[in-house]
C-alpha positions in Angstrom: 174.0 141.8 -47.5 176.3 139.7 -46.2 180.2 139.3 -47.8 180.2 136.1 -46.7 180.8 133.2 -49.8 177.8 129.5 -49.5 178.2 126.4 -50.7 174.8 125.6 -51.9 174.3 121.8 -52.6 170.9 120.6 -54.8 170.5 117.9 -57.0 169.6 117.7 -60.3 167.2 116.7 -62.2 169.4 113.8 -63.6 169.8 113.4 -60.1 173.4 113.9 -59.5 174.9 116.5 -56.7 175.9 119.7 -57.8 177.8 121.7 -54.9 177.1 126.1 -56.3 179.3 128.7 -54.4 177.2 131.7 -54.0 179.7 135.0 -52.5 176.9 138.0 -51.8 179.7 140.1 -51.6 179.8 139.7 -55.4 176.6 140.6 -55.3 176.6 144.1 -54.1 176.6 147.0 -57.0 178.2 146.8 -59.9 178.2 149.8 -61.6 177.5 153.4 -59.4 177.1 157.5 -62.0 176.5 160.2 -59.4 175.6 163.9 -61.3 178.1 166.4 -60.0 175.6 168.7 -57.9 172.2 166.2 -57.7 172.1 164.0 -54.9 170.2 162.0 -57.0 172.5 158.9 -58.5 171.9 155.1 -60.7 173.0 152.1 -59.8 173.7 148.9 -61.9 170.6 151.6 -63.9 168.7 152.1 -60.7 167.6 155.7 -59.9 168.3 156.6 -56.3 169.3 159.6 -54.1 171.9 160.7 -51.0 171.7 162.8 -48.4 175.1 165.1 -49.6 175.5 166.4 -53.4 179.1 165.5 -55.6 181.0 168.1 -55.7 183.7 169.8 -57.9 186.5 171.8 -55.4 190.1 171.6 -56.5 189.7 170.0 -59.4 188.4 167.9 -57.6 184.9 165.2 -57.7 183.8 165.3 -53.7 181.3 162.8 -52.2 180.8 161.9 -48.5 183.1 158.6 -47.3 179.9 157.3 -45.6 178.3 156.6 -49.6 181.7 155.5 -51.5 182.0 153.2 -48.6 178.6 151.6 -48.3 178.2 151.8 -52.1 181.2 149.2 -51.7 179.5 146.8 -49.2 180.7 147.5 -45.7 178.0 147.7 -44.1 177.0 152.0 -42.2 177.7 150.7 -38.5 180.9 149.3 -39.7 182.1 152.6 -40.1 184.4 154.2 -37.1 183.8 158.4 -36.4 186.6 159.3 -33.4 186.0 161.5 -31.5 182.3 160.4 -30.1 181.9 163.7 -28.8 183.1 166.5 -30.9 184.2 167.3 -34.3 185.3 164.1 -36.5 189.6 163.9 -36.4 189.0 160.0 -37.9 187.1 157.8 -39.5 188.1 154.0 -39.8 186.3 151.8 -42.9 187.0 148.6 -42.9 186.9 146.9 -46.6 187.9 143.6 -47.3 191.1 142.4 -45.4 191.5 146.3 -44.9 191.4 148.8 -42.7 191.4 152.5 -44.6 191.9 155.1 -41.4 190.9 158.6 -43.0 191.6 161.7 -41.3 190.4 165.0 -41.6 192.9 167.4 -42.6 195.2 164.7 -44.1 196.3 164.0 -47.5 197.5 160.9 -46.6 195.0 157.7 -46.0 196.4 154.9 -43.4 195.9 151.7 -44.8 195.8 148.5 -42.6 196.3 145.3 -45.1 196.5 142.0 -43.7 199.2 143.4 -41.1 201.2 146.0 -43.9 200.9 149.3 -43.1 200.6 151.6 -46.1 199.9 154.9 -47.2 198.0 156.7 -49.6 199.0 159.8 -50.5 195.7 161.7 -52.1 196.2 165.3 -53.6 193.7 166.7 -51.6 193.0 166.3 -47.8 189.4 165.2 -47.0 187.5 168.1 -44.6 183.8 168.1 -43.2 181.7 169.6 -45.6 177.7 170.8 -43.9 178.3 168.5 -41.5 179.5 165.7 -43.9 183.3 163.9 -44.3 184.4 164.3 -48.1 187.1 163.1 -49.6 187.9 162.6 -53.5 186.1 160.3 -54.5 189.2 158.2 -56.8 191.0 158.9 -53.4 188.6 156.1 -51.6 187.7 154.3 -54.7 191.4 153.1 -56.3 191.7 151.7 -52.1 188.8 150.1 -52.9 189.9 148.4 -56.6 186.7 150.6 -58.5 187.5 152.0 -61.8 186.6 155.6 -62.4 185.5 156.8 -65.7 183.8 160.9 -65.7 181.8 162.3 -68.9 182.2 163.9 -70.2 185.4 164.2 -72.4 185.5 167.3 -73.8 183.9 170.3 -71.2 183.3 170.7 -67.6 183.2 167.2 -65.7 178.7 166.2 -65.6 179.0 162.5 -64.4 181.4 160.2 -62.6 181.5 157.0 -62.1 182.3 153.6 -60.9 182.8 149.7 -61.7 183.7 147.7 -59.1 
């Protein structure tokens, strides 16, 4: 899907011209629910799978950065990794008017937002796990404007979800 919006001109049955704006960005998933330790997840109630299960470490839910970026509508080809050869040191994710830069081993996430550089502090650093860059879900999700839930409310966390 594209993030562009289009004006569609239609003529009603009574021959009245009407313009309808269709925003494809809003057609992206609105709710994602993931299960700790499982590669299956739900997108707007439909089951799908990812190649790495969310896991809990240091009381935080970690997810692969690429999966989260794609859940927010970022195209896989738009996500950049540096260096190209050797271990990843930085990940660059464009999202709307933002460029999010994640540095492996750093608790600081840089966000260039409409030309203004902001630094978002995560309580744990991004790291590489099984060849994948992982980050606490809440850290990256809040930058993208998501709202979170988890359950059950008592006992250990079994699932996490976010809404856009």
